[in-house]
N, C-alpha and C positions, 0 to 999 in steps of 0.2 A: 827360047832364051828367059822369058815372064818367069814361064813356068818354072825353072832353075832358078831362081831368083827366088821366086816362094819358096818353093822348095825348100832352099836353104837357110829365108826366112823367120821358117816356118819350125824348122830341125832346129837351128840355134833357137828359137824362141822356148819351146817346148822342156829342150835339153838343162838350161838353167837351173830350174825345180832342181831337177836331179841331177846336176854338180854339185849345186850345193850341201844334199844329202850326202848325195854318196860321199864326198869328201870328209864329210862329218862321218861315214864310217870307216873311212880310211886310217882316219885318226884313232880313233877306237880301237880298234879293229889289231892295229896295230904297236898298240902297249896290251892288247889281252886280252880286251873288253868286248866281248859282241854284244851290238847296239841294235834288236829288234825295233826297236821303238820308236827311228827311226823317220815312219811315219806319221806318229801321236804327236811328236816335237815339231814337225812339221805343220799338220793342224793346229796346232796351238801359236804357233806362228803365224798363222795365215788369218788367224782370228783377231792375235793381237794388235797385226800391221791391218787389217782394216780397220778395224777403232781407234786406235790410235790417231790414220790420216782424215780418220771425216771429222774426228771432235776437236784436231789440232789443226788439222788442212796442211803435215810439211809430212810428208812422204819417206823424207830421208832420217827422221826420230820415228818415224813409224816402225820404217827398217830397222833399227836397233833394235827400237822395242822388241819386237817382232824376236829379233837372236838373243838380249838376256833372254824372253820370253821361254822360249828353244830350251834355253840352258839353267831354267830353271827345271822347265820339266825335266830334265835332265838328272835332275839334284837325287830322288830316291830310287834312280835304276844304279846312280854309281854308291849310293850308300846300302842301298841290297847287293849290288853284285862283287863289292872290291870290303866294304867295312862285315858286313858279316854273311857272305860266301854263297850265299845264293844264286840261286839257276838262273844265268843269265837270262838264259829267252825265256822264262819265265818272265820277268819282272819285265824284258820289253814287251813283255805280249799284256802284261796286263798297263802299259802306259797308251797302249794303239787299242784298246776295252776303251782307258778311261777318259781319252784326248777328246776325241768326236761329240762323249755327249756332255761333255762338260764344257766344250768350244760353244755347244749347242746352246746349252743355260745361257751361257757368257752372254752368243747373241739376242738372243729374247729378250735379256734384262737390259740390255744394252738399246734397242732397236726394237721398242714396243712389242714382246711379241714377237716379234717375224721372226722368218729359221732363213734370214740372209740379211748381207750388213743393204745399208743402201751403196748407187754409186762413190767411189772416193776417189783422194786425188792419187793421179799415177807419177813414179815415177816419168824421169823425162827419156823419148826416143834417143834414140843414136840419129835410127833414118828417119826420111820423111819430111822435115819439118829444112827452114832453108832454104840456103841452092839447090837442096836436089825435088822439092817441090814439084809436082807436076812431072816426076819423073817415074820407072819404074820402080824405088827406090820409095816411095812412100807409100808404097802397100807393104813393105817390111817393115813386123811390126819386129825390131829388132829393141831390147831397152838396157839401158846403162846395167843393167846385172850382170847384164849376159857379158861387157867384157871384165867388171868386178868378177864371175863368175872365173876369166879364164887367170884373170889376174893374179884368184886369191887359191887357184890347181897349181900355176908359178910359183909359189910364195912357201903353197903347204910342201910341195916338193924341195927347196931350199932348203927349207927347214928342217924339211924327217934325213936327205942325206949332206944335208952341209953346216950342221948346227950338231957342237952338244949336245942342248937337250934332244936334239931327232935321234940323235944317237943313245941318247938312254930310253927312248920309247920305244925303238926299235929292239933293245939292251932287252928290255919288260916283256915288251909281248915272244919275244924268242924264246930266253929262257931267266925268266924273275927270281927264280935263286941262286943264280951267281951275277945278274947284277947288283942281288941283295947286298952279296957275300965284299962288294966294289964299294959298300956304303950310298947307291943309289933308293930312294924312299920310294919302291918300290906303289903303294900305298901311293902316294903325293901325287907320283907322275900317273898315273889310272888315273888320279881324282880330275886332274888336270883335261885325260884327258876326252874325257865322256862329257865335262863338260861346255868342250872347244865341239863337239862334236853337235850337243842337244845348240849351242849358238850356229853353228852352219844349217843346224835343222832347223831353227827358227828364220834366219834367212831366205832359206826353199821356201818356205812359205811365204813367208815375204813378196818370192819374187810371184807369186802366185796370183793373191789378190790386189798385188800396187802393182802392178806391172803389165801382167799380163791380162787375167777379166774382170782387173778395177771392183771385184766386192768379193767380201765372203760368204759361201754357202757352202752348204750338207756336202757336197760334192766336191769343191775346189781341190782336194788332196784325195783322192780315191784310190791307193796303189803307187800312186807316185816314189812313197818313203821305199816301198817291197823291191819297186824294180831300182830305187835306189842301191839297195844294195844285191842286187843282182847283176848292177854295173863293177859293184867293189868287187863280186868275182870276178865275172872278166876280163874285169882291170888288172886282173893279178894283187889286188892292195896296193896295189901304184897307183901315185895321181892319175899321172899324166894318160895311163890304159886306163886309165876311173874315167876321165873325163872323155875319150875315146865310147868308151864305152858308152857313156850317158848323150854321144850323137847319135848313135846308132839306136837308141830307145825312142831319138827326137826326130829320128829320120820317117822314125816307121808311124809316129803319130802325125805326123805331117801329110806320111799317103795316105791315113786314115782321111784329112781332113779332105786334102786335093784330088782322091780318090771319090767321098762323098758328094763335092760341089760339083761334081762335073758331069760326063755324059755317059762315063762306066758304069754295065753292067751287074757291080758289086750292092749284097744286098747291108742297110746296114747296121745288120747285126752280126755280118763276119767283116767288117771297117772297126768296128769299134770294138775288137778283139784279138787285133792286130797288133798291141804293146803288146799285151798280157801272153801271147801267144810267145811273139819273139821271148819274150823274157823265159818262156820252161821252154823254147831249145833253147838259148845259149848258155841256162843250166843244168838242161841235161847233155850237152853234146861237150860244155866246158868247164865245170864242176872237179874231174876226177883230174884233171888236169891242174888245177890251177894248186895252186900249197898255201895255203895263209898260219902264220905266225905259227907258232908248234903253240905257245900257251893261249891262242887266241882261243874264248869262252874256256878258260879252267880256274877258276877264282886261286889265290894265290893268299898261303894261310904262312907263315914267318919263322920260320925255323926249319919249312920239311923242304925234302930234295927234290 
């Protein structure tokens, strides 16, 4: 029982940054803009959250600042992809190459040349305090961001499928020319979706540094953005499907931790490969069965058909 509770807790904990990043991918790609730069935006959110929490002592403010910084990092991707019809994969990769170096530069400037931040004030836990103290739940490090991620998943589903704006987003992602003829501003919709994507990715980075590890390090965001993109594909570009895919990848990470800390004779190098190996398996098995929005990754030039 204790091991199952621990496994569930670690799964929820490590799936949370993936959920935020993957939801950003869902929103962006539903509008027709591929956002490979989720990883870089998460990195910027991670350093922004850690720095803000350290200097202000307010983790909620840090969480918000991280989201805004993620959105700011998404702006160049939106400009290049939408206004200048640049290759969306190339601009996303550029962000992923720029962000880690820039984050390290900021970290060294703010923290006397250190490559990591000091321990920062974290967001509150859900379990382990109050009446749960002394029970098995004490060891379950489920943060409030886990609940926020679930609520955000429901909110994204509602907006995409139950509102006029969501209908416009899906129309722009499927057939932007037809949407344009109906008076929908394709560029405006895509800009808003890419910026929201960066906002969510920033939240994902923050959930790592001020909810899980309590500081920024160079490896705080190490592949989570790419795993989040795999979750988008596995989840068929749907919010709840994507959430389930993130739980699967989070469970893989949880198994890595539990097996590594037990008496199982599994080499550490093999364990560290599990999340990424699972990502490759999912992509190989399901990428051909998932149908992306028809205009995903295709720049729209007004007047084209």
